[in-house]
N, C-alpha and C positions, 0 to 999 in steps of 0.2 A: 368531888362527885364520884359516888360508888359506881364501879363498872361490874357488869355481870353478863354472863352468857346463859340465856334461858333457852334450852332446847326442848321443845314440847312436841311430843307425838300425840296427836289427838285423833281418835276414831270417833267421828261425829256422825250421829244417826239422823236421818231425815224423817221427820214425822209425817204421817199421812195427812190427816185432816187438821186444819187449824183449830185452836180452842174457840169456845163460844165467847165472842166479844160483847154480847148483850145487845139488845135492841135500843134504838134511838127514836125519839119522837120525830115525826115528819117535819115539824116546824123548825127543828134544829138542823135539818139536812137541806132544805130548799128555801128559796125566797120567791115571793110572788112578783111577777114582772111589774115594774113601776114602783113597788113598795120598797124603796131603798133610800139610804141617806144621801144628802146633797151637801157638797163641800162649799163653805163660804169663806171669804177673805176680805180683809179690810186693813187700812192703815190708821193708827191712832197715836195718842200721846198719853204717857204715864207721868203724872205730876206728883209733887210732894216727896221726892226722893231726898235722902239726907246727903246731898253732895255727891251722889254716885251716878248721876245721869250722864247724858252725852255732853261732850265738850263742844266749844264753838267751832271746832273743825268739822263737825257733822252738819253740813249745810242744810240737809233736808229737814232736820229738826228745828233749826232756827226759822226756816221758811214756813214750816207748819205752824209754829207758835205765832209768827207774824200774821199769817192768814187767819188763824183762829181769833186773835185779838182784834183784827180788822172787822170780822163779822160781829164782834161784840161792841164795836164803836170805839176801840182803842187803836190808834194808828202808831205803829212802830216799825222801823226798817229792820230787815233781818240782820244786817251787819251791825246793828246797834244792840243786839241781844247778847248778853253775857250771863249765862246761868248754868248750873250743874244739877239742878233738881228736876229736870225734864228729860224724858227719853222717848225717842221715836220707836214704835213697836209695830210688829205685824200681828194682827188678831185673826185667829182662825176658829172655825166651829163646824160641826156637822149637824145639819138640820134633818131630823128624821121625817119620814113621810107621814102624812095625816096629822101633823102637829098643827094645832089651831092658833089663831092670832091671840097674843097675850101670854102664851106659854113661856116660861123661863127655862133656858138651857145653859149649859156650861160653855165657856169660851176659853181658848188658850191664848197666851200672850208671850211673845218672844222679842227680845231686843234686836233692833235693826242697825243700831249704831255702835258706839264704843262704851255704852253704859256698863258699869261694873256690876251692879245689882239692881233688881226691881223691887226688892223687899221694902215694904212700907209705902209703896206708891199706889196711886189711884188712877185707874183708866178712865179717861174722859169719854163722853158719848161718841161711839165709833160705829158708823154704818157698815154692815157686812154685806157684800154683794155676792151673787151667784155667777156662774159662767155666762148667763145672759145679760149681765150688767144691772140687774134689778136688785134693790135693797130688800133683804128678807129679815134681817135681824139688826137690832141696835144694841150694842154692848156698852156697859158702864159698871164700874164697881171697884172694890179694893182687890189688888193683886195679891195672891197667896203663892209664895215660892216654895215653901216647905224646907227652907234652909236658911243659912246666914253667911255673911261675908264680912269679917271684921279685919281692918287693916290698920297697922300702926307704923311707926317709923322703921321698925326692924323686924316685924313679924306679920304674918298673914294667917288668919284662921278661917277656914272655909268649910262649909258642909253643904253637899248637894250642889246642883246647878241653880244659881240665883239670877241668871240673866234671862230666865224664862219662868213662867208660872201660869196659874189658872185663876179665873174669876168664876167661882161656883154660882150658878144661877144668875150670872150677870148679863146674859143675852135675852132680850125680849123679842119674841117673834112678831114681826109686823106684817108679814105676808105668808099665807099658808101654802103648802105644797100638797095637793090632794089628787093623787093619781085616780083616774076614773075606774070605777068598777062596773061590771055589766058586760053583756055580749054573750056570744055563744060558747066561748072557750076561756078557761083559766090556764095561765102559763106558769109553771113551777120550774124555776131555775135551780139546778143542783149546785151547791157551794163547791163541791169537789166532784167534777164529772167522772162518772164510772158506769160502764155498761151494766154490770151486775146490779149495782144499787138502783139504777134507773128502772130496770126490769122488776126488781122487788117492789119499788114504789108503785109501779103500774099494777102489779098483782094485788097489793094491799088496798089501793084505791078501788079497784074493781070489786074486791070482796066487800069493802065497806059500803059501796053504793048499790051493790046487787046487780050491776050491769057493766057492760064493756065501755066505761066512760073514759078511761085513760089510755094513752098511747105515748110511746117514747120515740120520736123521730131521730134522736141522737142521744149520746150519753150525758148531755148537759141539760136536757129539756124534757119535761113531762107535760103533755097537754091533757086537760080534763074538760070534757064536754059538759056543759051545764044545761039542765032541763029548763030552768027558769032564768031569763036574761036580766032580771031586775038586780040592782045592787044589793038589796036586802037578802035576796036568795044567795048571792055570791058570798056574802058575809057568813050566812048560816052554813054554807057548804065548806068554806075554808075553816070555820070553827070546828066542824066535824072532822075534817081531814087532818088538821094540825096535831090532833092527839093520837093519830095512828102510830103504832110501834113498828119500825122497820129496821132490820139488821143491815147496817151499812157495810159494804165491802170496799176496803181501801188497799192501795198498793203497800207492800211491805217496805218499811223505811227504818233506817238506823240513823239517829242524830247524835253526833258527838261534839263536845266542846273542848277545844284545845286549851282554853284558858282555865277552865275549872275542872276538867277531867270528867265531866258528866257524860254518861252514855245512856241513851234512851232508845229502847227497841221494842217494837210491838210483838204480839204473840205469833204473827204470821211469818216472822223472820226465821229462815232456816239456813243452816251452814252445811255444806257438803263435806265429805271426808277430805281432810287437808292436814299437812304437816307444817308446823310453824317453828322457825328458828329465829330467835331475836337475841342480839348481844350488843356489846359496846366495846369500843377501842379507846384507850386513854393514852395521850401523848403528853409528857411533862418535860418542858425545857427549863432547866434551872441554871443559875450562874453563881459561882462561889469564888471568893477572892483567895488566891494562893500567894503567900509571901515567899519571895526568892531572895535569899541572903547569900552573898558570895563568901569565898574563903577569906579569912582575915588578911592574908598576904597577897590576895589577888588584886587589890586596888580598886575593886568595883564598889557598887552601892546597892543598898537594899531596895527592891521594887516590889510592888503589888501587882500581880498578873491575874486578870479575871479568866476563869476557866468555865466553859459551858459544857453541860452534859444533857443528853437526850435520853429519856427513858420511855420506852413503849411497852404498854401493858395491855393485854387482852383478857377479858373476863374468862374465868375458868370454872364457872359454877357447874356442878354435875348435872347430868341429864335427869330430868324429873318426869316421871310417867304420871299423867293425869287420867282420871276416869273419862269415859266417853261422854260427850256432850252433844246436844241437838239444837241448842238455841244460843243466841248471842249472850244472854244473861249467864248461862253456864260457862261460856268461854271467858267472859270478863271476871266472873267470880274466881275461876281457876287461875287466871293471870294475876289477880290481886293477891292471892295467897303466896305468890312468888315474889311479891314486892314490886311489881311493874308500876311505873309511874304513869300519870295521866297522859303524858306525851307518848309513852310506849304503847298504851292502849290505842291511841289514835293511829299510830303508825302501823300497828299490827292489823287493825281492822281495814285500813286502806290497802295493805298488802294482800289480805284475804280477798277483798273485793277485786283487786287487779288480777288475782289468780283465777277469778271466776267461781270461787267457792262460796261467795256470800250472795244468797238469793234475795236481795233487797237493794233499795236505793240508799246509798251512803251520803249523808249530808253533814258537812263540817261547818260549824258556826263559830 
């Protein structure tokens, strides 16, 4: 591992106003109260696996097979079932609002037992329930894993995760979720609560309607008063408001990945004047054999004696003067020219944040 001492004196300028981030449609910033996805959950069986399913040690799979066969008129005890082509799975789905009965949606499937792979299996009819215990979707179809898992006596070839997969269009909606529309007020929930964004939405809605129709009681909610209380009028009003362009204002944030060395920073991130010194220390402990041979007349014997040595080295790279920078992008670019590793970038940004010179939230993933 190369060691180096990078001593960087940075004169960082703080810009005045942030750059124009561009406007965003209102429909991408808010959600209408009640018009949200609903999570569904169910337990099912995947059959037709090529000997890669659950073993007989997974009791809930054999019990489920026995119960299913019993409903079909075939009586068999769970302890008598010996098979490896069936896997017990958890089936999940997200049911969008206003989806009508008979609509097909995608479902996800994940092994619950010790099945090695679900590739080539078929999900049997599985009812998916909501938090209220009612069945909203029935799922069935061929499972697609997007990978493979081939095992032989001495080798294993695996691509992607094959113990989980999806059934595209395998869920049929049996019960619709239709939030009611109508009333005196429409409630718009901000996906990312922010005082400035909420006020900008209020101003945009008031300009579009030509009246003081909107108000923001808090940074996460905008209330819009409706003139007509009918559902049809609410649909027309929402259709008109969704296309409004609003410039969202968000907190400055820097996201870094220690695994890949990725650094993502927005235009609002600013760095105050700061001095950065980053270096490394290398300690090498080695052992070499030394042969000790006595004088021919001494009567001794030849022996091999191990000798250990400790070598401590500190990087001695010369001081490098970098041009002034005002953003994280400039800092990262300057450090990359010096050969800083991804782990070095993460450590430097964390140190700058701890010193109070980074005006942004630092998130490490």
